[in-house]
C-alpha positions in Angstrom: -10.4 27.7 0.6 -7.9 29.8 -1.2 -5.5 32.5 0.0 -5.6 34.6 -3.1 -7.5 34.4 -6.4 -8.2 36.5 -9.5 -9.4 36.7 -13.1 -7.2 37.8 -15.9 -8.7 38.6 -19.3 -6.8 37.3 -22.3 -5.3 40.0 -24.4 -6.8 38.6 -27.7 -10.3 38.9 -26.2 -10.9 35.1 -26.5 -11.7 34.6 -22.8 -10.2 34.8 -19.4 -8.1 32.8 -17.0 -9.3 32.2 -13.4 -6.4 31.5 -11.0 -6.0 30.8 -7.3 -3.2 30.2 -4.8 -3.2 28.0 -1.7 -0.4 28.7 0.7 1.0 25.7 2.6 0.6 25.8 6.4 3.0 24.2 8.9 1.4 21.4 11.0 1.3 23.5 14.2 -0.7 26.2 12.3 -3.5 23.8 11.2 -6.8 23.9 12.9 -7.7 20.5 14.4 -10.6 18.8 12.8 -10.3 20.9 9.6 -7.3 19.4 7.9 -6.0 15.9 8.5 -2.4 14.9 7.7 -3.3 11.2 8.1 -3.4 9.0 5.0 -6.9 7.8 3.9 -7.9 4.4 5.1 -7.1 1.4 2.9 -10.1 0.2 0.8 -11.9 -3.0 1.9 -11.2 -6.0 -0.4 
């Protein structure tokens, strides 16, 4: 998910740049079950 995105053509006509922005959310604004702040589990040896 992105908060904002766009496409900017290069001035020399050689292509384009696709860009996106993701805004940070405070923990109390996160939807439970969608984003986890817990670290991933350790791998099994």
